[in-house]
N, C-alpha and C positions, 0 to 999 in steps of 0.2 A: 504493500500500500504506500502511495506517495505521501510526502509530508502534508500536502494540502488535503489529501484524502483522509489522513489520520486526524487532522485538525477538524475537518468537517464532521467526522464521525464523533469526535469528542463533543463538539458543539451540539450535535444532534442528540447525543446522550443527555446532555444537560437540559436541552429543550424538552426532551421527553419527561425528565424528572420534574421539571417545573409544571408541565401539563398535568402530570399525575397529582401533584400537590394542589393544583388549581381546582380540581374536582372537589377536594375537601374544603377548600376556601368557600366554594359555593354553598356547601352544607352549613358551614359556620355562619355565612351571611344570611342564610334562610332562617336561622334561629334568632337573629338580632331583634326583630320586633317583639317576640315573646319574652326575651331576656330583658329588653328595655322596659317592658311593662311592669317588671317586678319592683317592689319597694326595696329600700336599702337592706332591711332586715331579711326579706325573702331572698335577696341576692346573696347575703352572707350565709343564709341557711343552705345554700347550694353546696357549700364546702362539706357540711355534715352529711348531706344527701349523697355526694360523690363518694365519701369515705365508706358510707354504708353499702353502696353498690359494689365497691371494691371488695369489701368483706364478704359479699354474697357471690363473688366469683367473676364479676366483670373485670376487664383489663383496662389499663391506662389508655390503650388505643381506642377502646370502646367509648371512653369518656372524653376523648380529645375534642371533638367538635363543640360539645356543650361547655367544657372547661375553658376553651379558648374564647368562646363567646362571652362567658362570664367575666374573664379577665379583661377583655376588650371593653365591656360595659363599665367595669370597676375603674379602669384607667380613665375613661371618659368622665366619670363622676368625680373622681378624686383629683386627677391631674389636669383634666380638660384636654386629654390627648386620646385620640382614637387610633388604634392600630390600622395601618394601611393593609391592603390585601397582601402586598409583597412581604410585609412584616409577619403576617400570619404564616406565609410560606417559610420564612426564615425560622419561625418558632417550631414548625414541624420538622425541618431539617435538624435542628438542635435536639428535638425529642428523639429522633431516630439515631442519635449518636453519630452525627456527621459534622462537617465544618461548613458553616454558612459564610460565603464571601459576599459581603455587602459593602458598597461604596461608602466613603466618609459622608456623614450627614444623613444616612438612611435610618438612623434610630436603632442601632444595635442594642443599646441599653434597655430600651422599651421592649424589644423583641424577646430578650431573655426572661421577661416576667411570665411569658406564656408557658414555656416548658418547665420553668422552675416551679410555678404553681401546680401544674399538672403532676409532676413527679413527686412533689412534696406531699401530695395526698396519700401516698403509700406509707408515709410515716418513717422512712429510713433516712431522711435528711437529704438536702441538696446544697452543694457548694457552688457559689458563683465567684469565680476567681478573676481578679483584676491585677494590674501591674504595680499599683502603688497604693499607699494608705489613703491618699486624698480621694482617689476614685472609688475605693471600697467604701469609705465613709459616706461619700456623696450618694452612691447608688443605694446603699442600705437605707439611708434616710429618705431619698427621693422615690425610688421604686418600691421601697419597703412599705410606703403608704398604701399601695395597692394590695399587697399581701396582708397587711394588718387589717385593712378594711374588710377583707374576705375571711378574717378569723385565723390567719396563720401567724406564727411567731417568726421573728426575724432576728438573726444574730450578726455580729460584726467581729471579725478577727483581724486586728491590726497590731502594730508594734506597741509595746508598753502596757498591755492588759495584764491584770493579775490572774491568778489561778481560777478564782471563782467566776470572774468575767468570761474567761475562755471556756470553762466548762458549761456555763449557761448558754453561751453563744453557739457552741457545737450541739447543744441539746435542742436548738431551735429548728423549726421546719425548714427554713432557708437561711443559709449562712453566707454572708458576703465577706471576702477577705483577700489577702494577697497571696500569690504563689509561694513566696518565701515563708510566710507565717504558717500556711498549711503544711508545708514540707517540714519545717523545723518542729512543729507540734507533733508530727508523726514520729520524728526521731526522739524528741523529749519523752513521748509516751513510752518509748521502748528503753527508757533509762530510769523510770520511776521504781521505787522499792515497795510501793503498796498500791492496790487496785484503786484506792480513792484518788490517787494522783493522776489517773488517766483523764484526758479531756476529750479526745476524739471518739466518735462512734465509727461504725463500719464506713468504709469509703464507698459510697453508693453511687452518686451521680454528680459529675462536675461539668459546669459550663465555663469554659475558659475564654474570657474576653482578650482581645489582642493575642489570639492563639499562636500566631507566628512568632511574636516577640517572646512569649513564655516557653513554648515547646520547641522552638528552633534556636532563636538568638541566645537565650539564656541557658540552653542545654549543654553548652561547652564547659560550663563550670558547675561542679557538683555542690550540693549543700553540705556544709561541714559544721559540726558543733565541736568545739575544742576547749581544752583547759590549758592553763599556762604550763609550759615545760620549763624545767630548771636548767636552761642552757645559757652560757655567757654570751653577751652581744659584742664584745670587743673585737672578735674576729672579723665581723662585718666591716668595721672601720679600717682594720688592718688591710683587708683585701681591697677595699674601696680606694685606698691611697695608691695601690699598685696599678690598677687598671688604666687610669688616665695616662700613665707613662708608657703604655704600649702603643705601637704604631699600626694603624690600619693597613691591611694587606700584607705587611711584613710579619706582624705578630699574630694577626687574627683575620679571618674572613667572615664577612657578614652576608647572609643570604636573606635579604628582606622579603623575598617572595614567600619563602617557607618559614620566615621568622626564626632562623637558626644562626647562631654564631659559634665558630670553632677556632681554637688556638692552632697556629701553625707550629711546626717543630721548633722553629726559632723562638716563637712566642712562649712555648712551654719552658724552654731553657731560661728565658728572661724572667718568667714568673718564679721558677724555682730559685733563681739567683736572688731575686728581690725578697722572697719569703724565707730564704735560708733552708730549703729542703733539697735533698738529693734527688728524689723521684716523686713528682707530684702524684703519679698514678699508682704508687705503692699502696698496698692494703692499709698501711698505717695512716695514710693521708686521704682516705676516702672522703671524709667530711670536708677537708680543706679543698679538695678538687671540686666538690659540689659547690662550695662557697665561691670559688673562682668562676665557675660556669654561670652561676646566678648573677654575679657581679658584672660579668661580661654582657649578659642579657640586659641588665638594668642600665648600663652605660651606652649600649649601642642600639637596642631595639625599642626601648621605652622612653618616650619624649614627654617632657614637662609641657603642660597646657595642651597636650593632645591625648595622651593615655592617662594622665593624672594631673592634679594640681597640688600645690603646697599651700595649705590654708591653716593659719594659727598653729604653725609648727607641726602639722600633720600632713602625711602624704595620703591624698584621697583619690580613689580611682574615678575616672570619668567613664560612664557607660558609653561604649562605642556606637550603640544603636540609637539611644535617646538623648545623649548629651548631658544626662543628669549626673550629679555627684552621687556616688555610691557610698554614703556614709557608713562607716563600720565594716565595709567589705574589704578584705585583704587578699592580695595574691598569696598563693600557698607555696610550700617548699622553700621558704626563706627568700623568695624573690622580693616580697614587700620590704623585708628588712634590708635587702641589698639596695633597694631604691632609697630607703630612708638614710642609709649610710652615704649614698651618692649625693643626696641633697643636704647632708649635714644636719639633719634633724634627729630627735631622739629615736633610737632604734628600740622598738618594742620587742619583748621576749618572744621567742618562737613558741608555738603551741603544740599540744599533743592532740591528735584526732580522737574524739570520744565516740562520734557517730557520723556517718556520711551516707548520702544517697544522691543519685542524679535525678533531675526532673523527669527524665524519660521513665525511669523505673518507679518513681513515685506516682506519676499520673497513670501509668499502665495498671496500677493496682485498683483503680476505680472500676466498679461493675459496669458503669456506662460513662463514656467521655464524649464531650462535644465541644465545639469551639466556634468563635466568630471573629472576623477581621475584615479589613478592607482589601487585604492583599494576601492571598494564600495559594492561588493556582500555580504560581511558579515553583512552589515548594511541595506540590501535591505528591510527587513520588516519595519524598521523605516522610510525609504524613502517613502515606499508605504503608511504607516499609516498617517504620518504627512504631507507629501507633494504631495501624489498621484503620485509619480515618480517611475517607474520601471527601472531596470538596464539591459543593454545589454552589454555582454562581447565581445569586439572586438578582433578578432584574431591578433596576432603580424605579422608584415610585414615579418620578418624572424623567423625561429624556435628558441624558447628559449632553450639555452643549459646550462644555469647556473645549477650547482650541489648544491642542498640544502641538506647538511649533517644532520644526526640525532642530536638531542639535546644531550649535555653532561651534566650530573647532578652530582654535588658534595654535600657532606654533609654540609660543612660550606662555608661561604662567603670567608674566607681566602684561603681555598683550591681552590675555583673557580678562584679567581683572580691570584693565582700563575699559574694555568693551562692556563689562558688567556695569561699571559705574555710569557709563554713557547711557546705557539702557534704562537704568534706575532714574537718572536725572531727567531723561525725556518723559518717562511715564509720570514721575512725581510732579513735573511742571504742569500737567493737565489734571492733577488731583487723583489719579488712579492709585489705589493702595498696592504696594509691592511687598511680597514676602520672599526673602532671599535665604536659601538654604546653604549652609557651609558644612564641612565634615569635621572641622576641628575648631577649638577656641582660638588658636593662633590665626587661622584664616579669617574668622569672624572679626577679630580685632584689627587685622590688616585692612579689611574692607571698610570697617567703621572709620578708621583714620582717613582713608581716601574720600569717604563721603563727607566727613567733617571739613576737609580741605575744600570741597566743592560747595559747602554751606547747606547740605541736605540734612534736615532734621530726621532722626531715626531712633529706633529702639534696638537694643541688643539683648538677645536671649541666648545665654549659654550657661555652662555649669557654674561660672563665677557669679551669675545673677539669677541663680536658681529660685530665690525667694519671690522674685517678681513674675514668675512664669504665668500664672493665671491672669494677672492684670495685663501683661503684655499681649498674650494671645487674644484676650477679649477685645483689644483695640486694633488688631491687625487688619480688620476689614473696613476701617473707617477712612473717609476721604483723605488722600494725601499721606497716609501713614506708610512709612517704610520700616519693615521689621527684618532684622538679621537674626536667624535662628540656627543653632548648631544641631543638626540631626533632628528634624521635626517629626520623627517617628513616634507613634504611640502616645501622643500628648493627651488624648482623651477629651479634647474640647473642640467643638465646631467653631469655625470663624464666621460670624454673622456679618453680612455686608451692611455698611452704613448708608445713610440716605443719599441718593443720587449716584451711588457707586455702580449699580447695574448699567446705567446709561453710559458710564465711562469704560465699560468693558469688563467690570467685575474685578475680582482679585487676580493679580498677575503673579505667577510663581517663577522665580529664577533659581535654577540649580547651578552652583558654581563649580560643581565637580560631579562626575558620576560615582555613585557609591559602588562598593564591590558587589552589592546585591541589587538586582533589578527591583526587588520588592520594596526596598527602602526608597528608591527613586520614585516608585509608584505612590508610596505613602506621602512623599513631599508633594507630588502633583495633585494628590487627592485632597489637599487642603483647599483647593479652589473647585468651584462647580458643584457645590452641595445642593441637593433638592432642586435641580434645574436652574441654579444661578448661572449667570454668564461667568466666564473666567478664561484664563489662558496660562500656559506654562512653556518654559524653554530652558534647556540646559546649555551652559557655556563650558567648553572643555578645552584643555591644552594638552599638548603632547608631553608636557612635563608633569602632569598629574600622576599620582602614585599608581593608579590603576593602569594608565597607558604605559607608564615607564616600566612597571614590573611585569605586566601581563599582555600589553598590546604588541602590535607588530614592531619589530626592531628596525624595519626598513623604512617606516613612514617618515621619520625625521630626515633621513638621507635624501628621500625623494623631494621633500619640501626645500631642502638646501639647494638641490640641483635646479629646482624651479625658480629659485631666487625669491621666495615668498618671505615678506617681512612680518613683524608682529602685528601690524595694523590690519592685515587682510585675513578675514575668516576663510576657512577651508570648507568647501562643500564637496564631500566625496562619499560615494556609496562604500568604497573600500574602507574608509575610516569608520563609518557607521557600523559596518560589519565587524570591524576589528574591535570596536567597543563592546558590541554584543557578545562576541566570542570571548573577550577578556572577562566579562561579567559571568558568563556561563562557566568559564574555567575556575574562577574564584568560588562561585557557588558550589561547584562540584568538589573543590578542595575542602571547603568548609563542611560540606556534608560528610566527606571522608573523615575529617577531624572528629565531628560529633559521633559518627558511627564507631570510630575507633574508641572514643571515650566510653560509649555504651557497651561495646563488646567486652572491654576489660571490666566495666562495672557489672556486667551480667554475671561474671565469675563471682564477684563479691556479692551480688544480689542473691544468688543461690545460697550462699553461706549465711547471708544476712537473714533470709527468710527462715532458715532452719533455727538459727539462734533466737530470733525474735518470736517465732512460734513457740519454741520450748520455754522461752522466758515468760511469755503470756500465760502459758499453762501453770507455771510456778506461781505467777503473780495472782491468778484468779482463783486460787484456793483448792487446787486438786490435792488429794492426799499423796504426799511425795514419798512415803516410807517405802513403797514398792520400788520406786525408782532408785532410792538410796541403796536398797538391798541388792538390786541388779548391779549398781556401780561397785558396791563392796565386793561382790563375787568376781566381777571382772578385774578389779584391781588386784585381788589375791591371785587370780589365775595368771594375769600378766606378770606379776612378780615371780611366781613359781616358774613360769615359762622362760623368763629372762635369765634367772639364775640357773635353771636346769636345762638351758639350751644345748649345752655340750654333752650332757649325760642324763639318762633317766634315773640314775642312782644317786640319792641324796648324799651318800657318804663321799661322793666325788665332787660335791659342790664346795664353794667357799662358804661354809655354813656360818662362820662368824660374821661375815659381811651380810649374808642373807638375813640372819636374825636381827642384826643391827638395823637393816633397812625396814624390816617388818615393824620393829619398835618405833622407828621414826615416821613410818607411814600409817598403817592401818591398825596396829595392835600394840599400843604402848603398854609397857610393864607386863609383857606376856609370860615371863617366867619360864620360857622354854629353853632347852639346852640342845646343843648339837648332837649329843649322844642319843637323845630321844629320837631325833629326826633320822639318824642313820639307820634305825631299825625299820623305817617306813619306806613305802614306794613313793614315787613322785605324786601319784594320784591321792595317796593317803595323806601326804603332807598338805596338799591343797585342801582336802576335805577337813583336816584338823584345823588349819588356820581359818578357814571359812567359818566353821562352827564356833571357834573361840571369838572371832570378830563379831559374829551375830549375837553371841551371848553378851559381849561387852556392850554392844549397842542396846540390847534389850534392858540391861541393868541401868544404863544411862536414862533410858526412857522411863523406867520405874522411878528413878531418882527425880526427874524433872516433871513427870506427868505427860500424858500423850498430847494435850493441847499445846503446852509450851514447847514440846519436842517438835511438833509440826511447824510452829513459828520459827524455831531455830533452824530447822531444815530449809525453810523458805528464805530466811535472811542470808544464810551461808551460801546457798545456791546462787542467789542473785548477786551477792558480792563477788563470788569467785568468777561467775560467768562474765560479769561486767569488766572485771579487771583483766581477765584473759582475752576478752574480745577487743579491748582497747590496745593491748599489746599486739594482738594479731593484726589489727588495722595498720599499726605502724610497720609491722613486718611485711605486710602486703604492699604498703607504699614503697618500702625499700626494694622489694622484689620488682615492682613495676618500673621503678626508676632505672634499673640496670638491665632489664630483660631485653630491651631493644638491641643490645649488643649481640644477642644470640643470632641475629640475622647474618652477621659476618661469618658464622659457622654453618650457614645454609640451613638453619633451623627456624621455624616459624615462631616468633616471640609470643604470639597469643596462645599457641598450643602449649609452649613451654610454661607460660604463666598459668594456664589451666591445670596442667599436671602438677607443677610445684605448689600452686595454691591449694590444690586438693590435699596433697601430702601434709602441708602446713596446717590445714584445717583439721585433718584427722589427728595430727599431733596435738593441736590445741584441745580437741575433745578429750583425748586421753589425759592430758594435763589437768583439765577441768575436773574430771572424775577423781583423779588422785588427790587434788587439793581439797575437794569437797569432803572426801572421806577423812583425810588428815585432820581437817578442822572439826568435823562432826564428832570424832572420837575424843577430841580434846576440849571443845568449846565449853566455856564457863559463862552462862548467860547472866547479863546484868539487866534486871527488869526495870524498865522506866516507862513513864506514861508516853504514849505516842500522840504527838500533835498531828492534825490533818496535814497531809503532805502538800507543800507548795512546790512548784517547779523549781529546779535548781537554776541559779543565775549563771547561765553558761554563755560563753563567747561563741558567736557564729561568724561565718565569713560574709554575711549579708545584712547584719543589723547592728544596733548600737549597744548590745548587751555587754555587761562587764565580764572580765575573765572569771573562770570557774572559781568558786569559793566553796569550802566545805559546808555542808548543811548538817547541823546537829539538832537532835531532839532530846529533851529531858536535860539531865544534869551534864555539866561540862566534864570531858575526859581530860585528866592531867597528862602532860607529856610523858611523865615517868610511870603512869599507871599501867597495869596489865592491859594489853589490847583486848577489847571486847570480842574480837573474832575468835579468841581462844587459842591463838598460836603459841602462847607462853612468852612471847616477846613483849618488851615495853611498847606502848602505843607509838612513841616517837620513832621506833625502829621498825614498825610494821605498817599498819594502815595509816598512821599519821605521818609517814615518811614523806608522802607527796603533798601533804596539806600545807 
């Protein structure tokens, strides 16, 4: 099939889907007169009626036409907004667990009220996910009016809530919140020590707003909850003083395209000389080599006012897709500390990973997932492959009349920016509002200075002026307004045209550079032309732009030179247009590969995470654990006998002194056995004898403490051991992942190697967990204290402003020199208190 044939087929498929949904729209519309005739109380009673019908066996699909009609009527009464027919189609697409692509200004926020109401009737909860706290709070208050009017409860999950507020919000019928908070609450729920500490219910149904931003753009970075690690920070400054003394190309090579920097052989020698080490890549200097590598990245690949800003003595990441400051979010694996050292600000301590998950694996846990955005079709293959979501393009309510002008290409960046300024001045002179999109703070400030020189009044919206965002966007469509914005993606606010602006041609969009993703360019264009408004858009490009320089045709600049074209002459060429599109597709494919790679490695961790979290949840929610403990005890005894008896089936040939010492330290303290006794037995009889004695000891302890207290001790010890071992395992897997890529040089697939070694490490962790649980259980001395209701621990995450991990105590304070309550026999400061 030809490309045109394939495209036609796809379009036809979409048209057929819309036609199918349109039949249901007619049914919903036919119900409007009867629903409109109901009083407010009768309309509210429909919720009770629907729930009763569900209980009697009807399905959500059966209720859809009436439920949508009820929500449409409620919206009309409460907000004065009536859902358009195309919004009803969008709501059905979301209910079916698909992605609705709806242009900017088509009312996606209102659309979400339809499927969220319908699915909330089943009582299992609905999560409406947005990209930031402002939008979550706005939507819960604004759209929440509809749901509350119809008798449903509405919750809100944003940063800064306490435990009671979170638990109450998750118990609501419909919960609005941010992707970060939903993900972190899932991780925190799998760290609590008592069931009362859980806040989330089953992950039932999620509607993700700006679905491409959350499930694609943010999917490169996993969610991480961490605690402060006890590592010195001086080494970062030491290495940071060395890197600027290296010479590019001679000492290191930078590959901007793949964002990789490597030392040359000459550079390795210079680093070794300056740091005073013989061999940087010796096993003794693994950590130092890692610091050098991260410092190289910090100095060569990460630029101030593009990738991050320095504000109030802190390095703050700039989101590459939205231009927003990512307060509290930090680069991992020491990179953030390397940038802090480079900028000469305080280097924060490294952290230890306590829990982590990717957005892909978090959102794939929902029973049903749906999303909406203005731009999704270009990423449909990724949505299908990773999330099994397809995209349905929803028609606009009114015809789109925005004029998208051809790209204008200049030879140099200077020539391009001069042309951009001329275009702005020309349109500003007649009073037409102009929105200019840049891809970095640096470029927005350069353009701002050029406009000031020309006397053009304008507003600048970038990460440095984050606080003014809503105010600046609100005024962007007013007569004569010029707004410069860094990455206008996902702002969540429509630009309403001021008086007289439609007659001037509407809002004009100027892109000063093509983004690496066509989708982000489309989001910028989509700021104009909402709900049938007039508008226009045009991109200005130079052959020196990063996209063209790194991914475009290398021959274009040479051709321009031969033609003698100067900076003032724009280039109109199909070859260059094709080159731009090819470059963008190339980068999109590369970024997809990066995200797929992150997911493939996290899938290995995810299988392990699911096992640990499932077992942990069983322990937490009150299962009788004695049977599990007995199984562990028998296995520990069997493993011990098999280890010491691996060379011979005859106990008299074992190292019985070491064997009995190990038994004493492990599962059978003060056993009173002698080697002479064991010499008379077979291997099987030794195992049986030790098992019986260990069970007797355990039963005596249970008589001493009582069954109820013993069950509580079992639960507490199991949780403590599992959490401690899991954290160590996460660190070990991180280290494995860091170096596994080198296996490719030996013609071995790094991912396969990671799976195999990760599996072996996981099995080793399980064995170690069982050994430690038994060791503690046969020694623990419980200290009974009143248990206060559990609050979530104050943990540090890579995406919010939480403080570093602090110990959480309940009841009386434990002294540093007191016996550790875990029962190890050590002082608290040398055991569980060692990391506090």
